[in-house]
VOPAGU-2260 file (C-alpha; in pm, 1 decimal, decimal comma):
REM VOPAGU-2260
SITE   aa  ch    i         X         Y         Z
SITE  MET   A    0   -7593,1   -2824,2   -5168,4
SITE  ALA   A    1   -7490,5   -3179,2   -5076,6
SITE  GLU   A    2   -7748,0   -3375,7   -4877,7
SITE  SER   A    3   -7501,9   -3479,2   -4606,6
SITE  PHE   A    4   -7142,2   -3433,6   -4502,3
SITE  GLN   A    5   -6913,7   -3729,9   -4563,2
SITE  GLY   A    6   -6575,6   -3558,9   -4557,5
SITE  THR   A    7   -6385,9   -3454,0   -4868,8
SITE  ASN   A    8   -6098,3   -3579,1   -5078,4
SITE  THR   A    9   -5860,6   -3387,4   -4853,6
SITE  TYR   A   10   -6039,6   -3413,8   -4518,0
SITE  ILE   A   11   -6093,6   -3764,2   -4380,1
SITE  ALA   A   12   -6374,2   -3758,4   -4124,1
SITE  SER   A   13   -6463,6   -4048,2   -3896,9
SITE  ALA   A   14   -6817,7   -4185,2   -3910,2
SITE  GLU   A   15   -6884,6   -4029,6   -3568,2
SITE  LEU   A   16   -6774,4   -3685,3   -3685,2
SITE  GLN   A   17   -6981,5   -3711,9   -4001,7
SITE  ALA   A   18   -7285,3   -3798,0   -3791,8
SITE  ALA   A   19   -7226,1   -3503,2   -3556,3
SITE  VAL   A   20   -7204,1   -3258,6   -3847,3
SITE  ASN   A   21   -7518,8   -3389,7   -4012,2
SITE  VAL   A   22   -7718,4   -3388,8   -3687,1
SITE  SER   A   23   -7606,5   -3030,0   -3621,1
SITE  VAL   A   24   -7722,2   -2922,6   -3968,1
SITE  ALA   A   25   -8053,4   -3108,9   -3938,6
SITE  LEU   A   26   -8132,0   -2957,2   -3597,3
SITE  GLY   A   27   -8009,0   -2609,9   -3689,0
SITE  ARG   A   28   -7781,7   -2609,9   -3384,3
SITE  PRO   A   29   -7420,2   -2489,4   -3361,7
SITE  LEU   A   30   -7163,5   -2769,5   -3362,8
SITE  LEU   A   31   -6912,0   -2730,9   -3079,0
SITE  ILE   A   32   -6587,0   -2910,9   -3159,7
SITE  LYS   A   33   -6312,9   -2995,6   -2912,0
SITE  GLY   A   34   -6002,9   -3209,9   -2948,4
SITE  GLU   A   35   -5625,6   -3212,0   -2928,4
SITE  PRO   A   36   -5437,3   -2951,3   -3133,0
SITE  GLY   A   37   -5377,1   -3080,8   -3482,6
SITE  THR   A   38   -5686,5   -3302,2   -3501,9
SITE  GLY   A   39   -5848,9   -3086,8   -3770,0
SITE  LYS   A   40   -6097,8   -2878,4   -3570,2
SITE  THR   A   41   -6051,6   -2561,1   -3773,6
SITE  LEU   A   42   -6011,5   -2742,6   -4105,1
SITE  LEU   A   43   -6346,4   -2911,9   -4047,0
SITE  ALA   A   44   -6533,8   -2590,6   -4127,0
SITE  HIS   A   45   -6340,0   -2556,1   -4452,0
SITE  ALA   A   46   -6425,5   -2915,5   -4542,3
SITE  ILE   A   47   -6796,0   -2865,3   -4466,0
SITE  ALA   A   48   -6809,8   -2552,1   -4682,5
SITE  GLN   A   49   -6633,9   -2737,7   -4964,9
SITE  SER   A   50   -6860,1   -3040,1   -4930,8
SITE  PHE   A   51   -7179,4   -2831,3   -4936,9
SITE  GLY   A   52   -7045,9   -2593,2   -5202,5
SITE  VAL   A   53   -7110,7   -2280,3   -4996,8
SITE  ASP   A   54   -6907,8   -1983,5   -4873,7
SITE  LEU   A   55   -6704,8   -1998,7   -4552,6
SITE  LEU   A   56   -6689,8   -1702,0   -4315,7
SITE  THR   A   57   -6432,5   -1712,2   -4036,6
SITE  TRP   A   58   -6434,4   -1532,4   -3701,5
SITE  HIS   A   59   -6106,6   -1583,2   -3515,4
SITE  ILE   A   60   -6161,8   -1510,5   -3146,1
SITE  LYS   A   61   -5907,6   -1324,0   -2932,7
SITE  SER   A   62   -5903,4   -1233,0   -2564,6
SITE  THR   A   63   -6029,8    -882,1   -2651,7
SITE  THR   A   64   -6307,0    -993,9   -2889,2
SITE  ARG   A   65   -6659,9    -879,7   -2803,2
SITE  ALA   A   66   -6971,8   -1062,3   -2914,6
SITE  GLN   A   67   -7093,9    -756,0   -3103,9
SITE  ASP   A   68   -6776,9    -759,6   -3316,2
SITE  GLY   A   69   -6910,3   -1064,8   -3493,5
SITE  LEU   A   70   -7240,0    -891,8   -3568,3
SITE  TYR   A   71   -7133,4    -542,1   -3671,7
SITE  VAL   A   72   -6892,1    -259,4   -3593,6
SITE  TYR   A   73   -6982,0     111,5   -3588,0
SITE  ASP   A   74   -6680,6     309,3   -3706,8
SITE  THR   A   75   -6711,3     622,7   -3492,4
SITE  VAL   A   76   -6349,6     721,7   -3559,7
SITE  GLN   A   77   -6405,2     739,1   -3936,5
SITE  ARG   A   78   -6728,6     933,3   -3888,3
SITE  LEU   A   79   -6551,0    1185,8   -3664,4
SITE  HIS   A   80   -6271,4    1216,2   -3918,6
SITE  ASP   A   81   -6520,4    1276,8   -4200,3
SITE  SER   A   82   -6710,7    1535,5   -3996,8
SITE  ARG   A   83   -6390,8    1735,2   -3954,2
SITE  PHE   A   84   -6219,0    1688,6   -4287,4
SITE  GLY   A   85   -6466,7    1531,3   -4530,4
SITE  ASP   A   86   -6744,2    1672,7   -4742,8
SITE  GLY   A   87   -6985,1    1377,2   -4731,4
SITE  ASP   A   88   -7308,6    1335,5   -4537,4
SITE  VAL   A   89   -7197,1    1216,2   -4195,1
SITE  GLY   A   90   -7561,7    1209,8   -4092,3
SITE  ASP   A   91   -7597,7     882,2   -4283,1
SITE  ILE   A   92   -7481,9     652,7   -4005,1
SITE  ALA   A   93   -7544,8     340,9   -4214,1
SITE  GLN   A   94   -7231,7     406,9   -4419,8
SITE  TYR   A   95   -7023,1     367,9   -4102,8
SITE  ILE   A   96   -7170,7      30,8   -4012,0
SITE  LYS   A   97   -6963,0    -271,8   -4114,2
SITE  LEU   A   98   -7102,0    -619,1   -4067,0
SITE  GLY   A   99   -6887,7    -875,1   -3885,8
SITE  PRO   A  100   -6850,5   -1240,6   -3993,0
SITE  LEU   A  101   -7170,2   -1353,1   -3819,2
SITE  GLY   A  102   -7358,1   -1054,6   -3959,1
SITE  GLU   A  103   -7229,9   -1136,7   -4308,3
SITE  ALA   A  104   -7349,5   -1495,4   -4267,5
SITE  PHE   A  105   -7696,7   -1371,4   -4170,0
SITE  LYS   A  106   -7707,3   -1119,9   -4455,7
SITE  ALA   A  107   -7594,9   -1367,3   -4723,2
SITE  GLU   A  108   -7859,9   -1462,7   -4978,9
SITE  GLY   A  109   -7781,8   -1832,9   -4956,1
SITE  ARG   A  110   -7664,6   -2067,9   -4685,4
SITE  SER   A  111   -7306,0   -2035,3   -4566,2
SITE  VAL   A  112   -7073,5   -2189,5   -4308,5
SITE  ILE   A  113   -6954,7   -1966,3   -4024,7
SITE  LEU   A  114   -6653,0   -2072,0   -3817,5
SITE  ILE   A  115   -6623,9   -1924,5   -3468,2
SITE  ASP   A  116   -6267,6   -2031,0   -3397,8
SITE  GLU   A  117   -6129,0   -2082,3   -3044,1
SITE  ILE   A  118   -6425,7   -1940,2   -2856,8
SITE  ASP   A  119   -6262,9   -2019,6   -2521,6
SITE  LYS   A  120   -6003,8   -1742,7   -2575,7
SITE  ALA   A  121   -6266,8   -1475,8   -2513,4
SITE  ASP   A  122   -6418,2   -1336,9   -2195,2
SITE  LEU   A  123   -6628,9   -1578,7   -1989,2
SITE  GLU   A  124   -6948,2   -1390,7   -2078,1
SITE  PHE   A  125   -6874,2   -1395,6   -2450,9
SITE  PRO   A  126   -7064,9   -1719,6   -2531,7
SITE  ASN   A  127   -7372,1   -1606,7   -2335,2
SITE  ASP   A  128   -7372,3   -1276,0   -2522,3
SITE  LEU   A  129   -7434,1   -1469,1   -2845,2
SITE  LEU   A  130   -7720,4   -1686,5   -2719,1
SITE  HIS   A  131   -8007,9   -1476,3   -2853,6
SITE  GLU   A  132   -7849,0   -1415,3   -3192,3
SITE  LEU   A  133   -7763,1   -1782,3   -3245,1
SITE  ASP   A  134   -8113,7   -1887,4   -3140,7
SITE  ALA   A  135   -8310,1   -1624,7   -3333,0
SITE  MET   A  136   -8061,3   -1590,8   -3621,3
SITE  SER   A  137   -8139,3   -1220,9   -3606,4
SITE  PHE   A  138   -8005,9    -901,2   -3448,2
SITE  VAL   A  139   -8071,7    -528,5   -3446,6
SITE  ILE   A  140   -7818,0    -263,9   -3544,8
SITE  GLY   A  141   -7873,3     -22,7   -3258,0
SITE  GLU   A  142   -7747,6     289,0   -3436,2
SITE  THR   A  143   -7985,1     257,0   -3733,2
SITE  GLY   A  144   -8263,3      30,8   -3608,3
SITE  GLU   A  145   -8210,1    -210,1   -3899,0
SITE  VAL   A  146   -8302,8    -570,7   -3825,3
SITE  VAL   A  147   -8067,8    -825,6   -3983,7
SITE  THR   A  148   -8229,1   -1167,6   -4011,5
SITE  ALA   A  149   -8076,7   -1475,0   -4172,7
SITE  ASN   A  150   -8236,3   -1568,8   -4505,2
SITE  GLN   A  151   -8112,2   -1923,0   -4448,8
SITE  ARG   A  152   -7975,4   -2054,0   -4120,7
SITE  PRO   A  153   -7596,4   -2080,7   -4160,2
SITE  VAL   A  154   -7403,6   -2387,3   -4050,8
SITE  VAL   A  155   -7228,0   -2271,7   -3732,5
SITE  ILE   A  156   -6904,4   -2447,3   -3635,1
SITE  ILE   A  157   -6746,8   -2347,8   -3302,3
SITE  THR   A  158   -6405,4   -2471,6   -3191,9
SITE  SER   A  159   -6262,3   -2476,1   -2841,0
SITE  ASN   A  160   -5926,4   -2578,3   -2698,1
SITE  ALA   A  161   -6082,5   -2624,4   -2353,5
SITE  GLU   A  162   -5881,0   -2337,0   -2204,3
SITE  LYS   A  163   -6195,1   -2223,6   -2019,9
SITE  GLU   A  164   -6521,4   -2388,5   -1920,8
SITE  LEU   A  165   -6811,3   -2271,3   -2136,9
SITE  PRO   A  166   -7142,5   -2167,8   -1973,9
SITE  ASP   A  167   -7408,7   -2438,0   -1935,4
SITE  ALA   A  168   -7671,5   -2222,3   -2106,4
SITE  PHE   A  169   -7447,4   -2200,7   -2412,6
SITE  LEU   A  170   -7363,0   -2572,6   -2409,7
SITE  ARG   A  171   -7733,4   -2666,6   -2401,7
SITE  ARG   A  172   -7779,4   -2498,9   -2739,0
SITE  CYS   A  173   -7494,1   -2685,2   -2910,5
SITE  VAL   A  174   -7433,4   -3026,2   -3057,3
SITE  PHE   A  175   -7101,5   -3138,0   -2906,8
SITE  HIS   A  176   -6833,5   -3360,6   -3055,6
SITE  TYR   A  177   -6483,6   -3441,8   -2935,2
SITE  ILE   A  178   -6245,5   -3532,6   -3216,9
SITE  SER   A  179   -6043,6   -3822,3   -3081,3
SITE  PHE   A  180   -5685,3   -3856,3   -3194,8
SITE  PRO   A  181   -5681,4   -4081,6   -3503,5
SITE  ASP   A  182   -5593,3   -4446,4   -3453,4
SITE  ALA   A  183   -5338,1   -4607,6   -3684,5
SITE  GLU   A  184   -5590,8   -4716,2   -3947,9
SITE  LEU   A  185   -5753,5   -4375,0   -3977,9
SITE  MET   A  186   -5410,4   -4212,0   -3972,5
SITE  LYS   A  187   -5305,2   -4421,1   -4272,6
SITE  ARG   A  188   -5598,4   -4278,7   -4469,4
SITE  ILE   A  189   -5510,8   -3924,6   -4362,4
SITE  VAL   A  190   -5143,4   -3964,0   -4452,6
SITE  SER   A  191   -5236,3   -4113,4   -4790,7
SITE  VAL   A  192   -5424,8   -3795,9   -4879,0
SITE  HIS   A  193   -5105,0   -3592,0   -4837,6
SITE  HIS   A  194   -4849,2   -3851,7   -4950,6
SITE  ALA   A  195   -5037,5   -4058,6   -5204,4
SITE  ASP   A  196   -4730,1   -4241,0   -5336,2
SITE  LEU   A  197   -4578,3   -4323,9   -4998,3
SITE  ASP   A  198   -4444,2   -4678,4   -4980,6
SITE  LYS   A  199   -4666,8   -4888,7   -4751,0
SITE  SER   A  200   -4372,0   -5035,4   -4564,6
SITE  LEU   A  201   -4226,8   -4689,8   -4501,9
SITE  MET   A  202   -4565,1   -4566,4   -4383,7
SITE  GLU   A  203   -4588,7   -4851,9   -4134,5
SITE  ARG   A  204   -4241,2   -4772,7   -4003,3
SITE  CYS   A  205   -4320,2   -4400,7   -3971,2
SITE  LEU   A  206   -4646,4   -4467,5   -3787,2
SITE  LEU   A  207   -4474,1   -4710,3   -3552,3
SITE  LYS   A  208   -4218,4   -4448,6   -3451,8
SITE  PHE   A  209   -4476,3   -4169,8   -3439,3
SITE  TYR   A  210   -4709,3   -4353,2   -3199,2
SITE  TRP   A  211   -4413,6   -4468,6   -2991,3
SITE  LEU   A  212   -4318,0   -4103,3   -2953,2
SITE  ARG   A  213   -4671,8   -4001,8   -2855,3
SITE  ASN   A  214   -4682,3   -4279,8   -2595,7
SITE  GLN   A  215   -4377,1   -4156,7   -2406,8
SITE  PRO   A  216   -4522,6   -4021,8   -2079,7
SITE  GLU   A  217   -4244,2   -3764,6   -2033,8
SITE  VAL   A  218   -4325,2   -3589,3   -2363,7
SITE  ARG   A  219   -4536,2   -3287,4   -2270,8
SITE  LYS   A  220   -4625,7   -3156,6   -2616,9
SITE  LYS   A  221   -4711,6   -3466,0   -2812,1
SITE  PRO   A  222   -4673,7   -3450,4   -3191,0
SITE  THR   A  223   -4994,5   -3406,7   -3390,0
SITE  THR   A  224   -5126,2   -3523,1   -3725,1
SITE  SER   A  225   -4999,5   -3215,5   -3908,6
SITE  GLU   A  226   -4651,2   -3268,0   -3763,0
SITE  LEU   A  227   -4653,6   -3632,2   -3871,8
SITE  ILE   A  228   -4738,2   -3526,4   -4227,6
SITE  ASP   A  229   -4457,8   -3268,0   -4220,8
SITE  TRP   A  230   -4214,7   -3524,8   -4078,0
SITE  ILE   A  231   -4288,8   -3774,0   -4354,0
SITE  GLY   A  232   -4241,9   -3491,5   -4604,3
SITE  ALA   A  233   -3902,8   -3414,9   -4449,1
SITE  LEU   A  234   -3800,8   -3781,4   -4469,1
SITE  LEU   A  235   -3897,4   -3797,1   -4835,1
SITE  HIS   A  236   -3723,1   -3468,5   -4912,5
SITE  GLY   A  237   -3409,3   -3586,1   -4733,6
SITE  GLY   A  238   -3412,1   -3922,6   -4908,6
SITE  VAL   A  239   -3405,9   -4109,6   -4576,8
SITE  ALA   A  240   -3421,4   -4486,3   -4630,2
SITE  GLU   A  241   -3660,1   -4701,4   -4430,5
SITE  GLU   A  242   -3370,5   -4898,0   -4283,7
SITE  THR   A  243   -3232,4   -4577,6   -4132,1
SITE  LEU   A  244   -3545,6   -4545,2   -3918,7
SITE  GLU   A  245   -3469,5   -4869,9   -3739,6
SITE  SER   A  246   -3192,1   -4712,9   -3534,4
SITE  THR   A  247   -3230,4   -4335,4   -3570,9
SITE  PHE   A  248   -3497,2   -4064,6   -3550,3
SITE  PRO   A  249   -3412,2   -3816,1   -3830,3
SITE  PHE   A  250   -3559,9   -3465,2   -3827,5
SITE  LEU   A  251   -3687,8   -3507,8   -3472,4
SITE  GLY   A  252   -3735,1   -3131,9   -3449,5
SITE  VAL   A  253   -4021,1   -3153,9   -3699,1
SITE  LEU   A  254   -4216,5   -3363,5   -3449,3
SITE  LEU   A  255   -4107,6   -3219,8   -3113,9
SITE  LYS   A  256   -4110,5   -2845,9   -3044,2
SITE  LYS   A  257   -3995,4   -2825,7   -2681,9
SITE  GLU   A  258   -3632,5   -2851,3   -2576,0
SITE  LYS   A  259   -3712,7   -3069,3   -2272,5
SITE  ASP   A  260   -3907,7   -3312,6   -2488,4
SITE  MET   A  261   -3614,1   -3332,9   -2729,5
SITE  ASP   A  262   -3372,9   -3402,7   -2441,6
SITE  VAL   A  263   -3596,2   -3678,0   -2301,6
SITE  ILE   A  264   -3623,6   -3859,3   -2634,1
SITE  ILE   A  265   -3257,7   -3818,7   -2728,7
SITE  ASN   A  266   -3153,2   -3958,5   -2390,4
SITE  ARG   A  267   -3390,7   -4249,2   -2433,5
SITE  LEU   A  268   -3264,3   -4322,5   -2784,2
SITE  ASN   A  269   -2904,7   -4314,1   -2656,9
SITE  ASN   A  270   -2990,3   -4555,7   -2377,5
SITE  PRO   A  271   -3141,7   -4868,1   -2535,6
SITE  ARG   A  272   -3231,9   -5016,2   -2195,8
SITE  ARG   A  273   -3482,8   -4735,4   -2139,8
SITE  ARG   A  274   -3665,0   -4771,4   -2471,6
């Protein structure tokens, strides 16, 4: 396992983000990540697993997700079905217990990375329901009495889109980092990973237009890093010359996804005095 996280060939992490990851690992605390959509919150867990050379387990949170779902699920429906139609031993409850992503991370022989993705989508009590398990790295399967304890403390990455406030008791147990939107210099490095042969002059022109678009106050859903990368890909695929970008905004629908935002920008482009 790598000694520290420094990003990967495909994931460019700022020095601040690298430090947050490494402090989280050293302290054995979950890393809570917030930031604008498209800033790489979810991809961070993939990059950490790749960097450390360990398995990644993912737990995507929904509004109906319960904390226990991440630990284990007892399949009572299958057991009932087998008791009526099967010929196996339904008295062996253990065969109807399926570990969830967090349970799998605890049960794994070696260290792993567990991503708890978009925790703020769940019920308000959801984070508090995980406090003991994340502290002790252990839980009990109530139906069998089995105690599942982590052989090695997994690296826990938790993402949030700030849709709900998280409980203070939960926040106290986390290392927190907000991924700021990349500035132009960092963005150049990110774009170069995906478009290695991109002409420098064209990149400068694309970034100029991209940040101009993000700075328009009327735009409600501002384009993100992933949309910039897609937009540059569309320009290259369409053979759009750099000179064309001086007066037009080709493939605007790759960057903007709301009709009102499109109308605002098109009107502004058609009215030079308002640029």
